[in-house]
N, C-alpha and C positions, 0 to 999 in steps of 0.2 A: 620478560617483555618481548624478546625475540619471538617466542612461541605465540604470544598474543598478537603480534603484528602479522605473523604468518596466517593465523586464523582470521584476523580482522583485515585491516587495510595495509598491505605491504606495497606502498606506492613509492616509486623512485623519482617521479616527476610531478610538476605542478601543471594545472590546466593552462596557465599562461604560456607554457613552453611548447604546447602541442602543435600549434600552427606552424612553427618554424622547424620542428624536428620530426614530425610524424612521417613515416615512410609512404611511398607512393601507393602501395597496396592498401594500407589502412585508409589513406585519403580517398582512394577510389571506392572503398566500402561505405564511407561516410557520404560521399557524393551520391552514390546509388540510393542510400537510405533516405535522402532528402529530395530526390529527383522528382517525386510525384506528390509532394505535400505543399500545402499553401503556407508559406513561412509566416510566422507570427500567430498562426492558429493552432500550433501544437499545444497539446494539453497533457499534463501528467496529473491525474486526479488523486494521487495517493502518495504523499510525501510527509513523513513523520518529522515533527519538531520535538526534540527532547533536550533536556538539560539537567544540571545538577542543582539549580537554584542559585547560581552565582549572579553577581551584578544586579541584584534585586529584581530578577526576572519574574518571580512568582512561580517558577517551575519547581518541581519536587521529584525526588527519586527515593524509593524505599531504602532506608539505611543499610539493609542487609546486602543491597547491591554494591555497597562501597566498603564492606567489612570482610576482612580475611577470615573472620569467624564463620563466614558462609562462602567458602572458596569457589563453589560452582557459580553462585550468583555474581561474585566479584570478578571472576574471569570472564563471565559473559558480558558484564558491564564494560570491562576493559576492552573486549573485542569490539563492542559497539563504538566506544570512544575512538579506538584505533581506526575503525572504518570511516568515521566522520573526521578523521585527522585532527582530533583534539590533542594538543600537546600539553598545555598548562591547565590542570584541573580547576584552578581558581578562576580561570577565565573560560570555562568550558562552554557556557551558554552562548557567549559572544563568538567564540571560535567556531562552534557548530554552525551558527548562522552565516558567519563570514565565509566559511568554506563552501557552504551550499550555494550562496549567492555567486561566488566565483565560478563554481562548476556550471551553474545555469548560464551565466553571462558569457561563458566561453563556449557555448553551443550556438553557432551562428543560426539566426532565424528562430531562436527559442520563443516559446509562447509562455503560457501561465502554468505555474505549478501550485497545486492546491495544498496549502500548509495545514496539517491536521492538528487540532487541539486534542486533548485526551483527558477525559474525566476520571475521577476516582472510582474505585469499586464501592458500590453501595449495598448494604444489607437490605433485605426485604422490608425492614421497618423504617427505611429512609435514612439511616445513619451511615456515615462513612466508615469503611473498614480499611484502615491504613495497612494492616498486616497483609491483606490480600491485594492491596493496590501496589502496582509495580512502579508507576511513575504518573505524574500529573503535569499537563500542559494547559494553562488557562486559556479560555476563549479570548481574553483581552490580549494575550501575547500574540496569537496568530493574526488578530485584527491589526495590531500595531505593526506587525511585519508587512502586511499588505499595504498599509498606509505609507510605510517607509520605503518599500520597494514595489511600487505599483506595476512596474514592468515585469516583475518576476513572480509575485505571489498573489494568490486568491485565498481567502480564509475559509476553512471548514471548522465549524464548532463541534464540540462534544458535550452532550447533555444527557446524563443518566436519567432514565424515566422514573426511577424510584426516589430521586431527591425531592424534598418537599417543595422546592421552588422550580421544578422542572418546566412547568408551563410558562411561568413568568420569564425564565431564562431563555426558552425557545423564542418567545414572542419578542423579547428585547433585541435579540440578534437578528431575527427575521426582519424587523423594522429597519435595521441598519443594512440590510441587503444581502445577508448571507444566503447561500443556495444549498449548502450541504451540511449534514450532521453525521458525525463519525461514531460508530459503535464497534467495540470488540467484545462481544458477549462473554466469551470464554475467560477474558481477563478483567472484565468489569462487573460481571455478575448479573446480567439482565436476561430474563426469559422473554423472548419476543412474542410468545403465545399467551402471555398473561392478559386477561381481560382488563386488569387495572391500567394497562397502557393505552386504552382506547382513546381517551381524551388527548393524550400525547399524539397519537397517530392522526386524529382529526385535525389537530393544529398543524402537523406537518403538511397534510393535504391542503388545508386552507391557505397556507403561505407558500405552497408550491415548493416545499423543501424536499430534497432527495436524501434518503438515508443510505449512507455508505457503510456497509457492515461486513465484518469478517464472517465467513462461514467455513465449516470444516475444522480440522484439528489446528490448534494454535501451539506452536513450539517456542515462539520467541518470548512471550511473557505470561502465558496462561498457567493456571493451577489445574492439576489433574481432575479434581472433582467437578470442575465447571465446564469440562469439554463438551458435555451434552448440549450446552447452550449454543454451540456452533452448528447445530442441526439446521440445514436449509429449510426443512419442512415447517419449522416453528414460525417462519415468516409468512406463512399463508394468512395469518390473521391481519397484519398490516396491509398485505396485498389486497385482501378482500375489502379493506376499508379505503382502497384507492391510493395507497402510499407508493410513491416511486422508490424503488430500492435498487442499489448497485451492490451485488454480492462480490466482495473482494476475492481474488484468486480463483474465482469460479468454483470454490469448494474443492480445490485440486489436491487436498491432503487429508488423509484420515478416513474414518468410517463412523457412521451414525446409525442410530436405530431407525429402521424404516417404519415410521409412524402409521403408514397405510397397511403394514403387515407386521403387527407387534411381535417382538421376539426375534426378528431378523435384523442383522446389521448389513448395511449397504455402503458402498463408497460414497463419501460426501459429494463427489463430483457427479455421480449418477443421480443423486437426489436433486442437485442443482439443475441438471439437465432435464429431469422430470418436470420441474417447475417451468423451465424455459420452454419446454414443448407444450405447455398448456396455453391454448389460444387466449384464454381469458386474461393472461398476464402479459400479452404481447406489448402493450404500451406502458407497462409498469415495471417489469423486471429486466435488469441488465447485469452484466458481469464485467469485472475488470481483470486485466492480464497480469497484475502485480504478482511477482514471485513465481510465475508459472514456468520460467526457464531455470529455476533452481534444480540441482541434480536430484534432490529427494522427491521431486514432483514429476519427474520425467519417466517415460515419454508420453503415456496415454492421454492425459487431459490436454496437453498442448497439441498433440496430433489431432485430437478430436475437434478442438475449436478451430484449427486451420481448415479441417475438412468441412465443417458445418457452415458453408457460405450463407445459408439461410438465416444464420444467427449473427453474422458479422455486423449488421446494422445495430445490434444491441450490445456490442462490446466496446469498452473504453480502455485506454491505456493507463497504467499506474506503475511507478517504479518501486514503491514500498521502500524508498530511501530511508535509512542507510543500508538496507539489506543488500542491494547490488554491490556494495563496497566491502562485503564480508567474504573473504576469499574462500572460506570453507564451504559455503553454500553455492558459490558460482564456480562450477567446474566445467569448463568448455570442452574438456575431453569427452564428457558424457554426451554432449550434443553431437560430437563427431561420431561417437560410437553408435548413436541411433540414426545417423545419416541426416541429421537436421542441418548441419553445416559441414563444409569441407575442412580438411586439415589446413589449407592455406587461409581460409576465412578465420579459423581458430587463431592462427598466428597473428593475423591483422587485428582481430578483436581483442586479443590479449594486450597488444600494443596500445590500443585505444584505452583500455581499462587502466593501464598504468598512468595515464594522464588524466582521464576523466571518467570515472565509473558510471556517472549518470548518463553521459553520452553513450558509453558502452552499452548500457541497458537498452536504450532506444535502438541503436544500430543492430544489436543482436536480434531484437524482436522483428526488425525489418528484414533481417537476413535469413532467419529460420524458414525452412520450407519442407514440404513432404518429400520423402526420399524418392518415391516412384513418379510422382506427377509434377513436382517442382512448384506446387501451389504455395502461395505465401499469404500472410496477413495483409489486407488492403490498407492503403494510406488513411482511409476515412476513420479507422479505429484510433488513430493517433492525433486526430484533430478535434477541435471543439465539437462536442456532440450536440446536434440541433435540439434534442429533447432536454438536455441538461442546461442548455444556454437560453432556452425560451422562457 
């Protein structure tokens, strides 16, 4: 368990302790990060809600994630639970939410955090494939969270397009005011280019729903044979039908087949940028910054999105919580190595992380800059996006 905590969340302090004990350097970094934002309008569009199905929550996790007969999956699950500071497994679902609410409420001037539901993996024939499903978070659960904590959460549903009741489920939640739908194709088994999805896409457009989808390689929960579903170019079909799409992580990990030049593989980020550079998608395609500061994605994609000022109005922030609380993927020494932060900033950021990894994620993204020019990401990326809120 000591190893799990080192990989996951090795926190020595609670968010409530931060205000009284944080050093002057760390406080200064926080003040700088908030100096040019409109408080209350901060937005995190990418927050995972996961659980073990305790407390009659309706959530579910694949049993292999909890069995030592599958040691890799079990250790991974333990790392996530550690990152979320879950202590008692029988109370995991409640502890996860309680911890997240505490982290958010101890960010002064916090705004809304979009809580993500997560549908099962569905086979092409419309049946649930539990063996390939990693976890399940019901739409009802995230709506209940938003009702219970209206100052903290906004709901994002997840509806697989192959499920027999997909259109009815979309319409039900759209009429209740939902604005976003979450997909993770590599882990849920949907091909965005399938013509069978067209009625689904038309419904998204009719109700002004935005599709938040993973693109690129998925290491957290995906199965190897489904990685091809993360190809950004597959999403040309919904884009051509007028669907608004936010591509999570800007495709900053992995390689996919270049469908415009069959037989060639290209970085997923380059394919994402090819779509972003297409004028026809100017008002439809967006990216989010979630996970882009993780060491295994550095430095190219992050440097490129900072450089591309012409695309900043089409970028949103997302933490991908609980990933910012997993020590093994957050290595601030790498950011110093690439000149994106200084050694002093690294020390201050690490101090913030020990109290509040969610705040750390925000302050880190406001601190990173190009080594030669000092250019940073603008405040507008981290506030309510006018297209998403309209």
